[in-house]
N, CA, C and O atoms as a DFTB+ gen file, in Angstrom:
664 C
 N C O
     1  1       2.858      91.678     -22.953
     2  2       2.686      90.616     -22.463
     3  2       3.476      89.018     -23.281
     4  3       3.946      87.925     -22.966
     5  1       3.245      89.696     -24.237
     6  2       3.813      88.554     -25.193
     7  2       5.911      89.042     -24.707
     8  3       6.694      88.283     -24.134
     9  1       6.162      90.248     -25.126
    10  2       7.568      90.364     -24.395
    11  2       7.677      89.970     -23.358
    12  3       8.698      89.281     -23.367
    13  1       7.005      89.966     -21.866
    14  2       7.528      89.439     -21.072
    15  2       7.151      88.042     -20.821
    16  3       7.478      87.601     -19.720
    17  1       6.703      87.480     -21.398
    18  2       6.278      85.853     -21.428
    19  2       8.308      85.558     -21.872
    20  3       9.220      85.020     -21.245
    21  1       8.234      86.176     -23.095
    22  2       9.965      85.602     -23.708
    23  2      10.839      85.895     -22.798
    24  3      11.655      84.990     -22.622
    25  1      10.978      86.794     -22.167
    26  2      11.679      87.109     -21.200
    27  2      11.986      86.567     -20.099
    28  3      13.061      86.691     -19.513
    29  1      10.708      85.704     -19.637
    30  2      10.593      84.645     -18.493
    31  2      11.417      83.448     -19.097
    32  3      12.344      82.803     -18.607
    33  1      10.829      83.360     -20.236
    34  2      11.382      81.853     -20.559
    35  2      12.730      81.792     -20.892
    36  3      13.362      80.765     -20.644
    37  1      13.457      83.111     -21.618
    38  2      14.428      82.790     -21.910
    39  2      15.517      82.756     -20.380
    40  3      16.682      82.402     -20.194
    41  1      14.365      83.354     -19.433
    42  2      15.804      83.914     -18.096
    43  2      15.885      82.530     -17.382
    44  3      16.872      82.182     -16.734
    45  1      14.650      81.689     -17.569
    46  2      14.100      80.363     -16.893
    47  2      15.677      79.271     -17.475
    48  3      16.491      78.683     -16.763
    49  1      15.611      79.349     -18.815
    50  2      16.270      78.454     -19.602
    51  2      17.685      78.957     -18.916
    52  3      18.471      78.273     -18.259
    53  1      17.746      79.869     -19.143
    54  2      19.474      80.557     -18.596
    55  2      19.761      79.835     -17.206
    56  3      20.866      79.309     -17.065
    57  1      18.813      79.778     -16.149
    58  2      18.871      79.054     -14.972
    59  2      19.152      78.160     -15.070
    60  3      20.126      77.834     -14.391
    61  1      18.517      77.108     -15.977
    62  2      18.422      76.130     -16.049
    63  2      19.879      75.741     -16.525
    64  3      20.469      74.964     -15.774
    65  1      20.457      76.104     -17.499
    66  2      21.785      75.665     -18.313
    67  2      22.678      76.036     -16.793
    68  3      22.908      74.899     -16.382
    69  1      23.023      76.585     -16.212
    70  2      24.003      77.494     -15.746
    71  2      23.742      76.440     -13.944
    72  3      24.579      76.344     -13.047
    73  1      22.596      75.945     -13.969
    74  2      22.565      75.392     -12.818
    75  2      22.838      73.392     -13.081
    76  3      22.552      72.537     -12.243
    77  1      23.381      73.168     -14.316
    78  2      23.857      71.987     -14.665
    79  2      25.075      72.199     -14.345
    80  3      25.715      73.188     -14.702
    81  1      25.679      70.886     -13.338
    82  2      27.385      71.031     -13.122
    83  2      27.934      70.597     -14.655
    84  3      27.432      69.726     -15.366
    85  1      29.036      71.393     -14.955
    86  2      29.893      70.791     -15.824
    87  2      31.292      70.456     -15.270
    88  3      31.918      71.089     -14.420
    89  1      31.703      69.192     -16.001
    90  2      33.125      68.766     -15.614
    91  2      34.445      69.392     -15.957
    92  3      35.466      68.749     -15.715
    93  1      34.512      70.451     -16.438
    94  2      35.743      71.733     -16.730
    95  2      35.448      72.423     -16.255
    96  3      35.761      73.138     -17.207
    97  1      35.087      73.058     -15.610
    98  2      34.607      74.482     -14.726
    99  2      33.769      75.593     -15.957
   100  3      34.061      76.692     -16.429
   101  1      32.750      74.747     -16.122
   102  2      31.648      75.429     -17.062
   103  2      32.133      75.273     -18.064
   104  3      31.814      76.367     -18.528
   105  1      32.862      74.646     -19.124
   106  2      33.264      74.320     -20.104
   107  2      32.484      73.115     -21.160
   108  3      32.627      71.928     -20.867
   109  1      32.005      73.345     -21.877
   110  2      31.246      71.607     -22.650
   111  2      32.112      71.761     -23.953
   112  3      32.756      72.717     -24.386
   113  1      31.899      70.451     -24.440
   114  2      32.751      69.860     -25.329
   115  2      33.903      68.789     -25.239
   116  3      33.758      67.943     -24.357
   117  1      34.866      68.720     -25.917
   118  2      35.980      67.870     -25.583
   119  2      37.165      68.805     -26.422
   120  3      37.146      69.686     -27.281
   121  1      38.041      68.173     -25.755
   122  2      39.472      68.939     -25.887
   123  2      40.128      68.705     -26.762
   124  3      39.788      67.536     -26.945
   125  1      41.197      69.002     -27.854
   126  2      41.900      68.803     -28.586
   127  2      42.695      67.488     -28.425
   128  3      42.904      66.633     -29.286
   129  1      43.127      67.516     -27.024
   130  2      44.076      66.044     -26.849
   131  2      43.116      64.851     -26.908
   132  3      43.513      63.835     -27.477
   133  1      41.551      64.889     -26.224
   134  2      40.568      64.188     -26.426
   135  2      40.493      63.547     -27.689
   136  3      40.595      62.347     -27.947
   137  1      40.306      64.485     -28.418
   138  2      40.107      64.129     -30.375
   139  2      41.336      63.684     -30.548
   140  3      41.262      62.737     -31.331
   141  1      42.355      63.856     -30.250
   142  2      43.679      63.076     -30.989
   143  2      43.767      61.841     -30.547
   144  3      44.039      60.939     -31.339
   145  1      43.470      61.494     -28.708
   146  2      43.763      60.454     -28.845
   147  2      42.681      59.272     -29.246
   148  3      42.922      58.066     -29.315
   149  1      41.532      59.883     -29.471
   150  2      40.349      59.071     -30.024
   151  2      41.136      58.779     -31.296
   152  3      41.379      57.573     -31.353
   153  1      41.612      59.444     -32.319
   154  2      41.732      59.615     -33.899
   155  2      42.882      58.515     -33.641
   156  3      42.725      57.438     -34.217
   157  1      43.930      58.667     -32.896
   158  2      44.988      57.468     -33.062
   159  2      44.266      55.955     -32.466
   160  3      44.678      54.931     -33.010
   161  1      43.689      55.876     -31.867
   162  2      43.403      55.003     -31.017
   163  2      42.242      54.077     -32.300
   164  3      42.150      52.849     -32.288
   165  1      41.320      55.141     -33.498
   166  2      40.989      54.373     -34.056
   167  2      41.761      53.807     -35.684
   168  3      41.445      52.874     -36.422
   169  1      43.016      54.982     -35.805
   170  2      43.732      54.531     -36.647
   171  2      44.365      53.437     -36.447
   172  3      44.522      52.768     -37.469
   173  1      44.917      52.881     -35.208
   174  2      45.621      51.821     -34.528
   175  2      44.481      50.728     -34.776
   176  3      45.126      49.809     -35.281
   177  1      43.199      50.325     -34.709
   178  2      42.137      49.829     -34.697
   179  2      41.865      49.154     -36.670
   180  3      41.703      48.008     -37.089
   181  1      41.922      50.325     -37.309
   182  2      42.285      50.416     -38.303
   183  2      43.010      49.843     -39.341
   184  3      42.742      49.403     -40.459
   185  1      44.131      49.991     -38.569
   186  2      44.980      49.429     -39.360
   187  2      45.539      47.851     -38.808
   188  3      46.404      47.318     -39.504
   189  1      45.072      47.149     -37.628
   190  2      44.719      46.090     -37.816
   191  2      43.744      45.695     -38.168
   192  3      44.020      44.584     -38.620
   193  1      42.254      45.933     -38.327
   194  2      41.532      45.356     -38.753
   195  2      41.162      44.869     -40.010
   196  3      40.595      43.810     -40.281
   197  1      41.803      46.352     -41.229
   198  2      41.332      46.156     -42.507
   199  2      42.605      45.303     -43.336
   200  3      42.320      44.950     -44.481
   201  1      43.277      45.133     -43.086
   202  2      44.257      43.616     -43.571
   203  2      43.380      42.549     -43.230
   204  3      42.789      42.057     -44.192
   205  1      43.166      42.114     -42.222
   206  2      42.735      40.896     -41.488
   207  2      41.369      40.565     -42.654
   208  3      41.047      39.466     -43.106
   209  1      40.717      41.960     -42.943
   210  2      39.209      41.679     -43.346
   211  2      39.114      41.497     -45.072
   212  3      38.242      40.913     -45.715
   213  1      40.725      42.446     -45.722
   214  2      40.361      41.652     -46.666
   215  2      40.655      40.106     -47.099
   216  3      39.962      39.411     -47.841
   217  1      41.989      39.721     -46.371
   218  2      42.226      38.481     -46.331
   219  2      41.329      37.510     -46.360
   220  3      41.283      36.549     -47.128
   221  1      40.194      37.963     -44.983
   222  2      38.868      37.103     -45.158
   223  2      37.668      37.210     -46.147
   224  3      36.698      36.454     -46.096
   225  1      37.866      38.526     -47.331
   226  2      37.287      38.425     -48.164
   227  2      38.122      37.462     -49.333
   228  3      37.432      36.575     -49.835
   229  1      39.713      37.580     -49.857
   230  2      40.224      36.972     -50.113
   231  2      40.129      35.416     -50.410
   232  3      40.173      34.830     -51.491
   233  1      39.975      34.888     -49.020
   234  2      39.518      33.732     -48.978
   235  2      38.422      32.984     -48.848
   236  3      38.260      31.769     -48.730
   237  1      37.360      34.307     -48.906
   238  2      36.056      33.901     -49.261
   239  2      35.877      33.504     -51.016
   240  3      35.268      32.559     -51.518
   241  1      36.476      34.358     -51.531
   242  2      36.476      34.706     -53.220
   243  2      37.353      33.246     -53.442
   244  3      37.258      32.732     -54.557
   245  1      38.007      32.721     -52.647
   246  2      38.711      31.503     -52.724
   247  2      37.969      30.523     -53.188
   248  3      38.102      29.916     -54.250
   249  1      36.804      30.320     -51.962
   250  2      36.268      29.301     -51.459
   251  2      35.155      29.195     -52.732
   252  3      34.944      28.084     -53.218
   253  1      34.544      30.228     -53.185
   254  2      33.635      30.425     -54.377
   255  2      34.436      29.682     -55.890
   256  3      33.734      29.176     -56.766
   257  1      35.523      29.715     -55.966
   258  2      36.036      29.118     -57.296
   259  2      36.009      28.116     -56.915
   260  3      35.159      27.400     -57.444
   261  1      37.189      27.250     -55.423
   262  2      36.782      25.971     -55.614
   263  2      35.488      25.659     -55.687
   264  3      35.331      25.013     -56.723
   265  1      34.239      25.818     -54.977
   266  2      32.734      24.983     -54.876
   267  2      32.606      24.926     -56.282
   268  3      32.424      23.790     -56.720
   269  1      32.670      26.200     -57.433
   270  2      32.665      25.746     -58.870
   271  2      33.229      24.611     -59.032
   272  3      32.526      23.604     -59.120
   273  1      34.256      24.557     -59.088
   274  2      35.116      23.386     -59.677
   275  2      34.933      21.963     -59.001
   276  3      35.366      20.881     -59.399
   277  1      34.226      22.231     -57.946
   278  2      34.152      20.564     -57.497
   279  2      32.395      20.646     -58.049
   280  3      32.081      19.498     -58.363
   281  1      31.959      21.000     -58.124
   282  2      30.394      20.844     -58.611
   283  2      30.208      20.568     -59.914
   284  3      29.305      19.893     -60.409
   285  1      31.612      21.437     -60.757
   286  2      31.597      20.501     -62.161
   287  2      32.284      19.333     -62.573
   288  3      32.051      18.523     -63.470
   289  1      33.145      19.417     -61.760
   290  2      33.327      18.013     -61.323
   291  2      32.632      16.973     -61.141
   292  3      32.631      15.911     -61.764
   293  1      31.844      17.420     -59.981
   294  2      30.512      16.381     -60.066
   295  2      29.849      15.687     -61.043
   296  3      29.747      14.476     -61.240
   297  1      29.230      17.042     -61.872
   298  2      28.785      16.778     -63.015
   299  2      29.640      16.240     -63.913
   300  3      29.061      15.920     -64.951
   301  1      30.957      15.991     -63.903
   302  2      31.710      15.596     -64.862
   303  2      31.598      13.557     -64.793
   304  3      31.501      12.769     -65.734
   305  1      31.669      13.265     -63.171
   306  2      31.543      11.947     -62.856
   307  2      30.119      11.644     -63.212
   308  3      29.947      10.554     -63.757
   309  1      29.068      12.393     -63.011
   310  2      27.576      11.827     -62.945
   311  2      27.590      11.484     -65.163
   312  3      27.384      10.390     -65.687
   313  1      27.826      12.513     -65.744
   314  2      27.962      12.304     -67.250
   315  2      29.102      10.844     -67.274
   316  3      28.872       9.710     -67.694
   317  1      29.779      11.149     -66.941
   318  2      30.965       9.675     -67.159
   319  2      30.163       8.625     -66.976
   320  3      29.898       7.886     -67.924
   321  1      29.606       8.386     -65.586
   322  2      28.426       7.103     -65.190
   323  2      27.885       6.777     -66.543
   324  3      27.987       5.660     -67.048
   325  1      27.167       8.044     -67.243
   326  2      25.905       6.961     -68.107
   327  2      26.638       7.152     -69.672
   328  3      26.173       6.705     -70.721
   329  1      27.783       7.862     -69.535
   330  2      28.163       7.925     -71.178
   331  2      29.122       7.235     -70.878
   332  3      29.208       6.533     -71.886
   333  1      30.329       6.754     -69.877
   334  2      31.237       6.313     -70.041
   335  2      32.141       7.074     -70.424
   336  3      33.205       6.633     -69.990
   337  1      32.359       8.390     -71.267
   338  2      33.399       9.314     -71.433
   339  2      33.147      10.469     -70.766
   340  3      32.007      10.635     -70.332
   341  1      34.172      11.500     -70.555
   342  2      33.737      12.607     -69.549
   343  2      33.603      13.498     -70.986
   344  3      34.138      13.347     -72.085
   345  1      32.404      14.742     -70.339
   346  2      32.412      16.188     -71.455
   347  2      33.585      16.259     -72.033
   348  3      34.607      15.836     -71.493
   349  1      33.547      16.942     -73.487
   350  2      34.375      17.635     -73.930
   351  2      34.321      19.146     -73.326
   352  3      35.348      19.707     -72.944
   353  1      33.156      19.700     -73.277
   354  2      32.588      20.370     -73.381
   355  2      31.894      21.144     -71.794
   356  3      32.001      20.509     -70.745
   357  1      31.407      22.133     -71.804
   358  2      30.548      22.587     -70.643
   359  2      29.168      22.372     -71.203
   360  3      28.317      22.097     -70.357
   361  1      28.879      22.422     -72.114
   362  2      27.789      22.530     -72.747
   363  2      26.744      21.505     -72.675
   364  3      25.535      21.466     -72.905
   365  1      27.736      20.607     -72.233
   366  2      27.520      19.118     -72.251
   367  2      27.046      18.344     -70.937
   368  3      26.536      17.276     -70.596
   369  1      27.510      19.496     -70.433
   370  2      26.788      19.626     -68.380
   371  2      26.004      20.461     -67.891
   372  3      25.731      20.736     -66.723
   373  1      25.488      21.036     -69.307
   374  2      24.292      21.526     -68.106
   375  2      24.675      23.360     -68.755
   376  3      23.653      23.910     -69.166
   377  1      26.064      24.299     -68.859
   378  2      26.102      25.303     -69.134
   379  2      25.718      25.947     -70.436
   380  3      25.800      25.463     -71.565
   381  1      25.347      26.957     -70.121
   382  2      25.437      27.611     -71.633
   383  2      26.301      28.101     -72.445
   384  3      25.967      28.500     -73.561
   385  1      27.774      28.149     -71.923
   386  2      29.072      28.246     -72.970
   387  2      30.041      27.781     -72.025
   388  3      29.998      27.636     -70.804
   389  1      31.116      27.542     -73.072
   390  2      31.908      26.627     -72.627
   391  2      33.496      26.980     -70.952
   392  3      34.210      26.362     -70.163
   393  1      33.069      28.656     -71.487
   394  2      33.728      29.475     -70.220
   395  2      32.952      29.806     -69.341
   396  3      32.525      30.921     -69.641
   397  1      32.518      29.457     -68.400
   398  2      31.422      30.397     -67.006
   399  2      32.797      31.343     -65.889
   400  3      33.941      31.109     -65.498
   401  1      31.825      32.402     -65.767
   402  2      32.041      33.586     -64.677
   403  2      31.559      33.137     -63.282
   404  3      30.358      32.937     -63.102
   405  1      32.588      32.949     -62.144
   406  2      32.181      32.293     -61.422
   407  2      32.134      33.822     -60.691
   408  3      32.696      34.772     -61.236
   409  1      31.491      33.954     -59.549
   410  2      29.998      33.859     -58.969
   411  2      29.195      34.604     -60.226
   412  3      29.458      35.642     -60.834
   413  1      28.133      33.667     -60.362
   414  2      27.280      34.275     -61.720
   415  2      26.464      35.495     -61.844
   416  3      26.095      36.061     -62.873
   417  1      26.273      35.765     -60.751
   418  2      26.146      37.252     -60.240
   419  2      26.836      38.268     -59.635
   420  3      27.499      38.120     -58.608
   421  1      26.668      39.562     -60.390
   422  2      27.686      40.522     -59.052
   423  2      28.682      40.168     -60.162
   424  3      28.430      39.678     -61.263
   425  1      30.050      40.572     -59.563
   426  2      31.291      41.213     -60.058
   427  2      31.926      39.565     -60.602
   428  3      31.593      38.579     -59.943
   429  1      32.431      39.475     -61.281
   430  2      32.913      38.155     -61.715
   431  2      34.443      38.138     -61.023
   432  3      35.347      38.969     -61.113
   433  1      34.392      37.172     -60.472
   434  2      35.692      36.562     -59.996
   435  2      37.050      35.994     -60.458
   436  3      38.213      36.340     -60.248
   437  1      36.320      34.713     -61.365
   438  2      36.940      33.494     -61.872
   439  2      36.619      33.070     -62.924
   440  3      35.419      32.796     -62.908
   441  1      37.134      32.845     -63.965
   442  2      36.628      32.186     -65.484
   443  2      37.129      30.301     -65.373
   444  3      38.182      29.687     -65.543
   445  1      35.947      29.988     -65.061
   446  2      36.073      28.589     -64.888
   447  2      35.792      28.075     -66.523
   448  3      34.809      28.458     -67.158
   449  1      36.916      27.070     -67.121
   450  2      36.812      26.170     -68.452
   451  2      37.107      24.893     -67.851
   452  3      37.501      24.505     -66.751
   453  1      36.743      24.314     -69.076
   454  2      37.448      22.708     -69.067
   455  2      38.218      22.653     -69.997
   456  3      37.826      23.006     -71.110
   457  1      39.498      22.206     -69.804
   458  2      41.082      22.169     -70.201
   459  2      41.130      20.949     -71.328
   460  3      41.526      19.817     -71.048
   461  1      40.599      21.407     -72.835
   462  2      40.783      20.119     -73.588
   463  2      42.240      19.950     -73.342
   464  3      43.092      20.750     -72.956
   465  1      42.330      17.955     -73.863
   466  2      43.625      17.534     -73.718
   467  2      43.703      16.455     -74.933
   468  3      43.105      15.383     -75.037
   469  1      44.695      17.118     -75.885
   470  2      44.589      16.427     -77.137
   471  2      44.558      14.824     -77.447
   472  3      44.076      14.243     -78.420
   473  1      45.307      14.238     -76.173
   474  2      45.730      12.948     -76.317
   475  2      44.407      11.988     -75.972
   476  3      44.033      10.946     -76.512
   477  1      43.951      12.609     -75.066
   478  2      42.578      11.401     -74.005
   479  2      41.605      12.450     -73.503
   480  3      41.440      12.717     -72.313
   481  1      40.841      13.142     -74.739
   482  2      39.708      14.039     -74.493
   483  2      38.557      13.441     -73.907
   484  3      37.609      14.134     -73.536
   485  1      38.577      11.923     -73.775
   486  2      36.967      11.635     -73.256
   487  2      37.587      10.663     -72.022
   488  3      36.704      10.147     -71.338
   489  1      38.775      10.382     -71.690
   490  2      39.429       9.702     -70.581
   491  2      40.080      10.672     -69.298
   492  3      40.625      10.255     -68.276
   493  1      39.856      11.987     -69.671
   494  2      40.306      12.379     -68.527
   495  2      40.123      13.747     -68.536
   496  3      40.230      14.165     -69.689
   497  1      39.845      14.795     -67.577
   498  2      39.063      16.384     -68.078
   499  2      40.008      16.639     -66.758
   500  3      40.297      15.797     -65.908
   501  1      40.516      18.349     -66.815
   502  2      41.140      18.928     -65.952
   503  2      40.138      20.583     -66.338
   504  3      39.919      21.130     -67.419
   505  1      39.714      20.978     -64.864
   506  2      39.292      22.242     -64.944
   507  2      40.224      23.239     -64.341
   508  3      41.262      22.978     -63.732
   509  1      39.637      24.600     -64.629
   510  2      40.437      25.538     -64.392
   511  2      39.457      26.714     -64.044
   512  3      38.343      26.947     -64.514
   513  1      40.231      27.440     -63.020
   514  2      39.459      28.589     -62.491
   515  2      40.583      29.819     -62.105
   516  3      41.241      30.040     -61.088
   517  1      40.467      30.550     -63.508
   518  2      41.483      31.868     -63.376
   519  2      41.312      32.791     -63.405
   520  3      41.098      33.177     -64.554
   521  1      41.259      33.663     -62.548
   522  2      41.115      34.992     -61.961
   523  2      40.986      35.869     -63.164
   524  3      41.823      35.841     -64.066
   525  1      39.980      36.616     -63.178
   526  2      39.724      37.845     -63.686
   527  2      40.857      38.650     -63.829
   528  3      41.532      38.831     -62.815
   529  1      41.272      39.268     -65.069
   530  2      42.603      40.357     -64.937
   531  2      42.438      41.594     -64.277
   532  3      43.201      42.459     -63.848
   533  1      41.083      41.404     -64.328
   534  2      40.357      42.812     -63.644
   535  2      40.014      42.692     -62.903
   536  3      39.731      43.827     -62.521
   537  1      39.608      41.731     -61.875
   538  2      39.523      41.679     -60.771
   539  2      39.882      41.510     -59.675
   540  3      41.106      41.565     -59.561
   541  1      39.064      41.225     -58.326
   542  2      39.621      41.892     -57.104
   543  2      40.730      40.567     -56.988
   544  3      41.815      40.678     -56.416
   545  1      40.230      39.256     -57.662
   546  2      41.578      38.261     -57.383
   547  2      42.830      38.225     -58.090
   548  3      43.720      37.413     -57.838
   549  1      42.911      39.403     -59.268
   550  2      43.688      39.107     -60.034
   551  2      45.265      38.762     -59.740
   552  3      46.104      38.133     -60.387
   553  1      45.298      39.379     -58.607
   554  2      46.367      39.124     -57.612
   555  2      46.663      38.368     -56.697
   556  3      47.693      38.584     -56.058
   557  1      45.928      37.407     -56.431
   558  2      46.049      36.450     -55.585
   559  2      46.882      35.564     -55.605
   560  3      47.264      35.042     -56.653
   561  1      47.445      35.139     -54.056
   562  2      48.453      34.638     -53.811
   563  2      48.539      33.014     -54.637
   564  3      49.555      32.427     -55.008
   565  1      47.205      32.607     -54.746
   566  2      46.681      30.964     -54.621
   567  2      46.841      31.078     -56.346
   568  3      47.049      29.973     -56.848
   569  1      46.782      32.165     -57.290
   570  2      46.620      31.901     -58.978
   571  2      45.668      31.156     -59.380
   572  3      44.641      31.112     -58.704
   573  1      45.772      30.463     -60.468
   574  2      44.717      30.010     -60.756
   575  2      44.618      28.381     -60.271
   576  3      45.446      27.494     -60.064
   577  1      43.205      28.486     -60.211
   578  2      42.833      26.592     -59.171
   579  2      42.829      25.785     -60.596
   580  3      42.480      26.123     -61.727
   581  1      43.381      24.542     -60.045
   582  2      42.920      23.281     -61.511
   583  2      42.508      22.085     -60.467
   584  3      42.923      21.940     -59.317
   585  1      41.776      21.444     -61.032
   586  2      41.172      20.124     -60.542
   587  2      41.155      19.285     -61.725
   588  3      40.862      19.771     -62.818
   589  1      41.426      18.151     -61.595
   590  2      41.355      16.729     -62.737
   591  2      40.732      15.943     -62.305
   592  3      40.225      15.909     -61.184
   593  1      40.673      15.070     -63.275
   594  2      39.290      13.704     -63.202
   595  2      40.111      12.735     -61.898
   596  3      39.414      12.017     -61.182
   597  1      41.102      12.781     -61.764
   598  2      41.719      11.798     -60.405
   599  2      41.486      12.450     -59.176
   600  3      41.421      11.784     -58.142
   601  1      41.308      14.083     -59.167
   602  2      41.319      14.650     -57.955
   603  2      42.046      15.192     -57.458
   604  3      41.842      15.469     -56.276
   605  1      43.100      15.562     -58.017
   606  2      44.649      16.250     -58.302
   607  2      44.390      17.702     -57.978
   608  3      43.815      18.207     -58.942
   609  1      44.562      18.479     -57.114
   610  2      44.315      19.936     -56.828
   611  2      45.606      20.750     -56.811
   612  3      46.549      20.889     -56.032
   613  1      45.330      21.118     -57.727
   614  2      46.684      22.247     -58.005
   615  2      46.767      24.024     -58.003
   616  3      45.610      24.441     -58.062
   617  1      47.219      24.542     -57.981
   618  2      47.416      25.893     -57.815
   619  2      48.545      26.631     -58.854
   620  3      49.655      26.100     -58.897
   621  1      48.329      27.704     -59.603
   622  2      49.398      27.965     -60.453
   623  2      50.740      29.032     -59.298
   624  3      51.888      29.176     -59.716
   625  1      50.331      29.598     -58.023
   626  2      50.911      30.635     -57.460
   627  2      51.922      30.255     -56.232
   628  3      52.011      29.128     -55.746
   629  1      52.576      31.261     -55.871
   630  2      53.607      30.917     -54.843
   631  2      53.317      30.024     -53.768
   632  3      54.201      29.449     -53.133
   633  1      51.952      29.884     -53.528
   634  2      51.390      29.534     -52.075
   635  2      51.231      27.968     -52.181
   636  3      51.050      27.493     -53.302
   637  1      51.278      27.266     -51.250
   638  2      51.341      25.688     -51.606
   639  2      49.721      25.325     -52.116
   640  3      48.709      26.025     -52.140
   641  1      49.910      24.281     -52.402
   642  2      48.170      23.994     -52.964
   643  2      47.744      23.357     -51.725
   644  3      46.520      23.489     -51.733
   645  1      48.035      22.824     -50.811
   646  2      47.330      22.679     -49.511
   647  2      46.963      23.875     -49.140
   648  3      45.853      24.190     -49.568
   649  1      47.546      24.733     -48.435
   650  2      46.911      25.871     -48.329
   651  2      45.717      26.500     -48.873
   652  3      44.601      26.788     -48.440
   653  1      46.477      26.634     -50.207
   654  2      45.144      27.310     -50.822
   655  2      43.986      26.313     -51.473
   656  3      43.055      26.702     -52.179
   657  1      44.233      25.025     -51.104
   658  2      42.617      24.279     -50.896
   659  2      42.122      24.023     -49.775
   660  3      41.227      23.215     -49.529
   661  1      42.704      24.722     -49.034
   662  2      41.585      24.233     -47.546
   663  2      40.730      24.583     -47.350
   664  3      40.112      24.186     -46.363
């Protein structure tokens, strides 16, 4: 009885499979040409999308450095308004050390420092965001970002400062 039921089930299943219409005369699946065309299309999309993605990520990392410089410059201005001199160290502005890594969490991209000027340490400041040599921004075309107390924005790389600071 059990053998008869399994034979009936397999006969029923085979009738159902045969009853389904197939698109290639009974063959199921994809041809090699269809798979190759799909691989070529995926390759073209990847070749266009990947450079655009990496450029977008690099610009986002630049924004992180610029934001850090502008925040520290704002703290310098507040310090100046109460003390009539600029801070000579980032520790006076509430940071734990004289150089900070940006971002504070995750993989550091830039090291931000307050550059000392021997002639006028208290009437002028320059902030510098230098890419970490082993980080993803090490070979960025903007290089090191600098911002001084006059609001002058500069970069050390071959790209113009206006393009990097936008």
